[in-house]
C-alpha positions in Angstrom: 4.6 19.7 3.9 6.8 19.8 0.4 10.5 20.2 0.4 12.2 21.0 -2.9 15.1 18.7 -4.1 17.1 21.6 -5.3 16.8 24.5 -2.7 15.4 22.6 0.3 12.0 25.5 0.8 9.9 24.0 2.7 5.8 24.2 1.4 2.3 23.7 3.2 0.2 20.9 0.5 -2.6 23.2 0.3 -0.6 25.4 -1.9 -1.0 23.5 -4.6 1.9 23.7 -6.3 3.3 21.0 -8.7 7.2 22.8 -8.8 9.3 24.9 -6.6 9.2 28.6 -7.5 13.4 27.5 -8.2 12.3 25.5 -10.4 13.1 22.2 -8.9 10.6 19.0 -7.6 9.0 18.8 -4.9 9.0 15.5 -2.4 6.3 14.4 -0.1 7.7 14.4 3.5 6.6 11.5 4.7 7.9 8.3 7.0 11.4 7.3 6.8 10.6 4.1 7.5 7.8 1.1 7.4 8.0 -2.5 9.1 5.4 -5.4 8.5 3.6 -3.9 11.9 2.2 -1.4 9.6 1.1 -3.5 7.0 -2.9 -3.6 7.2 -3.9 -6.6 7.0 -7.7 -6.4 6.4 -6.9 -4.6 3.3 -6.2 -6.0 -0.2 -3.6 -5.1 -2.8 -2.1 -1.8 -2.8 -4.1 0.0 0.3 -2.1 -2.7 2.9 0.5 0.1 3.0 -1.9 3.2 3.4 0.6 3.7 6.7 2.8 5.0 4.2 1.2 7.0 1.7 0.7 11.1 1.7 -3.4 10.2 2.1 -5.4 11.9 5.4 -8.1 9.6 4.9 -7.1 6.2 3.5 -10.3 4.9 4.2 -12.5 7.1 2.2 -10.6 6.9 -0.9 -11.6 6.0 -4.6 -10.2 2.7 -6.1 -10.7 0.0 -8.2 -8.5 -2.7 -6.2 -5.3 -1.5 -7.7 -2.5 -3.7 -6.9 -2.2 -7.1 -5.2 -0.3 -8.3 -8.8 0.6 -12.2 -8.9 4.8 -12.4 -8.5 5.3 -15.7 -10.8 8.6 -17.4 -10.7 10.4 -18.8 -14.1 13.4 -19.5 -15.6 15.5 -17.5 -17.8 18.8 -20.0 -19.3 19.2 -20.6 -16.0 18.3 -18.1 -14.1 15.7 -17.8 -11.0 13.5 -15.0 -11.8 10.1 -13.3 -10.2 7.9 -11.9 -12.7 5.9 -8.7 -11.1 2.2 -8.6 -13.3 2.1 -5.1 -12.7 0.5 -5.0 -16.2 -2.4 -6.7 -14.8 -3.5 -3.4 -12.5 -7.2 -2.4 -13.2 -6.2 0.4 -16.6 -3.6 -2.3 -18.4 -0.2 -0.8 -16.2 1.6 -0.1 -13.1 0.7 3.7 -13.6 -2.3 2.4 -11.3 -1.0 2.9 -8.2 0.8 5.9 -8.8 -2.2 7.8 -9.9 -4.8 6.2 -6.7 -2.5 7.7 -4.8 -2.2 11.4 -6.8 -5.6 11.2 -7.6 -6.9 10.9 -4.3 -4.6 13.2 -2.7 -5.8 15.8 -5.3 -9.3 14.8 -4.5 -8.8 15.9 -0.5 -6.8 18.9 -1.6 -9.5 20.1 -3.7 -8.2 19.9 -6.9 -11.6 19.5 -9.2 -10.2 20.0 -12.5 -6.6 19.4 -13.7 -4.0 19.0 -17.0 -1.8 15.8 -17.3 0.7 15.0 -20.1 2.0 11.3 -20.8 2.9 9.1 -23.7 0.1 6.6 -23.1 -0.6 4.6 -20.3 0.0 7.3 -17.6 -2.9 9.6 -19.7 -5.3 6.4 -19.1 -4.9 5.8 -15.7 -5.8 9.4 -14.7 -8.3 9.3 -16.8 -9.8 6.7 -14.9 -9.3 7.7 -11.8 -10.3 11.4 -12.4 -13.2 9.7 -13.4 -14.3 8.1 -9.9 -12.7 10.9 -8.0 -15.3 13.3 -9.6 -12.5 15.5 -11.2 -12.9 17.1 -14.7 -9.5 16.4 -16.6 -7.4 16.7 -19.8 -4.8 14.3 -20.8 -2.2 15.9 -23.6 -0.2 12.8 -25.6 2.3 12.4 -28.3 0.5 12.1 -32.0 2.9 9.0 -32.3 0.8 7.6 -28.9 -0.8 3.9 -29.5 -4.6 4.0 -30.4 -5.2 2.0 -27.9 -4.0 4.5 -24.8 -5.8 7.1 -26.8 -9.4 5.1 -27.1 -8.9 4.4 -23.7 -8.4 7.7 -22.4 -11.5 9.1 -24.2 -13.9 6.1 -23.0 -12.8 7.4 -19.7 -14.4 10.7 -20.1 -11.3 12.5 -20.3 -10.5 15.8 -23.0 -7.5 14.2 -25.2 -5.3 16.7 -26.8 -2.9 15.2 -29.3 0.4 17.1 -30.1 2.7 16.8 -33.2 6.6 16.3 -32.3 7.9 14.8 -29.4 7.2 13.3 -25.5 9.0 16.9 -24.8 7.2 18.8 -26.8 3.6 17.5 -25.5 5.0 17.9 -21.5 5.7 21.6 -22.9 2.4 22.0 -24.2 0.5 20.6 -21.6 2.6 23.0 -19.5 1.9 26.1 -21.1 -1.9 24.8 -21.0 -2.1 24.8 -17.3 -1.9 28.3 -16.2 -5.0 28.4 -14.6 -5.7 24.4 -14.0 -3.6 22.2 -11.5 -1.0 20.9 -13.5 -1.2 17.6 -12.5 2.2 15.6 -13.9 2.8 12.7 -12.9 6.5 12.8 -13.1 6.6 16.0 -11.5 4.2 15.2 -8.9 5.5 14.9 -5.4 2.7 11.7 -4.8 3.1 9.3 -7.4 6.1 7.5 -6.6 4.7 6.9 -3.2 2.0 5.4 -4.8 4.5 3.2 -7.3 6.6 2.0 -4.1 4.0 -0.3 -2.7 4.5 -2.8 -6.0 8.2 -3.3 -3.8 6.5 -3.7 -0.9 4.1 -6.2 -2.2 7.3 -7.9 -3.9 9.1 -8.0 -0.2 5.9 -9.3 1.3 5.3 -12.2 -1.6 8.8 -13.2 -1.3 8.2 -13.9 2.4 9.5 -10.5 3.9 13.1 -11.0 2.1 14.7 -8.5 0.0 15.5 -10.0 -3.8 19.3 -9.7 -4.8 18.3 -7.7 -7.7 15.1 -6.0 -9.8 15.1 -4.6 -13.5 13.0 -2.2 -13.9 12.2 -0.2 -17.7 13.3 3.3 -16.8 11.8 6.7 -18.7 11.2 9.4 -16.3 12.1 6.7 -13.9 9.1 6.3 -11.5 9.8 2.4 -11.4 13.2 3.6 -10.0 12.2 6.3 -7.6 9.2 3.9 -5.9 11.4 0.9 -5.6 14.0 3.1 -3.8 11.5 4.3 -1.6 10.2 1.4 -0.3 13.4 -0.6 -0.1 14.9 2.0 1.9 11.8 2.5 4.5 12.5 -1.3 5.0 16.2 -1.0 5.5 15.2 2.0 8.0 13.2 -0.4 10.1 15.3 -3.6 10.1 13.4 -5.4 8.1 16.3 -6.3 5.7 20.3 -5.9 6.1 20.7 -4.6 2.6 19.2 -3.0 -0.3 18.7 -5.3 -4.1 20.3 -3.9 -7.1 18.7 -1.6 -9.0 19.1 -2.4 -13.0 17.1 0.7 -15.0 16.7 -0.2 -18.2 16.1 2.3 -21.2 16.4 1.8 -25.4 19.7 3.2 -26.9 17.4 5.3 -29.0 16.5 7.3 -25.3 19.0 6.9 -23.3 19.9 10.2 -20.9 20.0 7.9 -18.1 22.3 5.2 -18.8 24.5 8.5 -20.5 24.7 10.0 -17.4 25.5 6.8 -15.5 27.9 6.3 -17.9 30.0 9.2 -18.0 29.9 8.9 -14.3 27.3 12.5 -14.2 25.4 12.9 -11.7 22.3 14.6 -13.7 21.1 13.7 -17.3 22.3 16.2 -20.3 19.6 16.4 -22.9 19.7 13.9 -25.3 19.2 14.1 -29.2 16.5 10.7 -29.4 15.3 8.7 -31.9 11.7 6.6 -32.4 11.9 3.8 -30.6 9.5 0.7 -30.1 9.6 1.2 -26.2 7.6 4.2 -26.2 6.6 4.3 -22.5 9.7 5.2 -21.8 11.0 7.4 -24.5 12.0 10.2 -22.2 15.2 12.4 -22.7 14.5 15.3 -20.4 13.5 12.9 -17.0 12.8 15.8 -14.4 13.8 13.5 -11.2 16.9 12.4 -13.5 19.1 13.5 -10.0 17.4 11.2 -7.9 17.0 8.1 -10.2 21.0 8.6 -10.9 21.3 8.8 -7.0 19.2 5.8 -6.0 20.8 3.6 -8.6 23.9 4.2 -7.5 23.0 3.8 -3.5 21.8 0.4 -4.6 24.7 -0.8 -6.2 22.9 -1.0 -9.7 23.3 0.8 -13.2 21.6 1.9 -16.1 21.7 -0.3 -19.2 21.0 0.3 -22.4 19.3 -1.7 -25.4 18.9 -1.9 -29.4 15.4 -1.8 -30.6 16.6 -5.7 -31.9 17.0 -6.7 -28.9 13.6 -5.2 -27.0 11.7 -6.9 -29.7 13.8 -10.1 -29.1 12.8 -9.8 -25.4 9.0 -9.3 -26.6 8.7 -12.5 -28.7 10.8 -14.3 -26.0 8.4 -13.3 -23.2 5.2 -14.1 -25.1 6.2 -17.7 -25.5 6.1 -17.9 -21.9 2.8 -16.8 -22.1 3.2 -12.6 -21.5 1.8 -10.3 -23.9 3.3 -6.8 -22.9 3.9 -4.0 -24.7 7.4 -3.5 -26.3 8.5 -1.2 -22.8 8.1 -3.5 -20.9 9.5 -6.3 -23.3 13.1 -4.2 -22.0 13.6 -6.5 -19.3 13.8 -9.2 -21.7 16.7 -7.6 -23.5 17.9 -7.1 -19.9 18.2 -10.5 -18.8 20.0 -11.7 -21.7 22.6 -9.2 -22.2 23.0 -9.2 -17.7 22.9 -13.0 -18.1 25.9 -13.1 -20.3 27.9 -10.3 -18.8 27.9 -12.9 -15.8 26.2 -9.3 -13.8 22.7 -11.6 -13.2 24.0 -15.0 -11.7 22.4 -18.3 -10.7 21.5 -18.3 -7.6 20.3 -14.9 -7.4 16.6 -14.0 -6.6 15.8 -11.5 -9.6 12.7 -9.8 -10.5 11.4 -8.3 -13.6 8.2 -5.8 -13.6 6.0 -6.2 -16.4 5.0 -2.9 -16.6 2.4 -2.7 -19.5 -0.4 -4.9 -21.3 0.2 -5.7 -24.6 -3.5 -5.5 -25.4 -2.8 -1.3 -25.6 -0.5 -1.7 -28.3 -1.7 -4.7 -30.9 -1.4 -2.0 -33.9 2.0 -1.3 -32.9 2.5 -5.0 -32.3 1.2 -6.4 -35.8 3.3 -4.0 -37.8 6.6 -4.8 -36.1 5.8 -8.6 -37.0 5.7 -7.4 -40.3 8.3 -5.5 -40.2 10.9 -5.8 -36.9 13.7 -3.9 -36.3 16.9 -4.8 -37.4 
């Protein structure tokens, strides 16, 4: 069953609603707890946690081996950092976790054609999983989307539609086009974040079934934050952990509606007048689940922070010197480590997890341009 976060109305999943008639987001009524006894030890990757996922028949899934990414221990100016390498997922970003869950559930529900909108990574992931699942796919992207991501979408056999203007213009164009085709927006989807949460279960298992002290997550629409919160709150409810890790949700200053709302103690983000940012994957001025994201961060005792273009680029270069070639969106965790370490919010002796979300191979042209003309 699905329920509306805003009005509480309950709906059957077979109705194929992508949002409540009241305009609110829909959530899947899944398990409230998860324990290590529920892990499917015969499985690898994200499907070890299938007992917590919204699928009727996980054994009949289509899959490319998503999940199971390394957790690599390193050092950052004296901080003990565990790098979660989700840019090693099959299509080059963590979005594969959410899309594997979403596409498989839509396949179970009989969807055979859909529309998605994306800044790039979600679109390429959706195109890949729809190809596997036998679902026709049309992906709307902003015209500024990196060519590497656009080529990927086309190569998987999806129809690509480039929209001039902002990321929000792209979403509105997709909504308008979805009058007769199912709108499978990963941001609105009640299933996507449940697939994403498997990275958090993996971190817990890879740390010896322990919670870290803090996690650093790029945040645009906030699916990483929601996925992390879902997983660790399920673990807390089962007694597997005794506290929630602090969530640091990270945004570029040029597009920081969640950070503004957090700083001003607002329950919901307000419309944000954004500027162009090198962190294109988190350039979302209107996060549709913003209320839930802010609430999750506050429950964890964490915070939402915004970072300059220059600090994000510096983070990219420092990560590259450690062998991590990620897209600039992911590099915001490097900026955060610098500033939060200097501010004393991250301390020596703590277990800190930093999620590296997307491969730099998707953004080669943009990275090359930034090398020649870095932000100031």
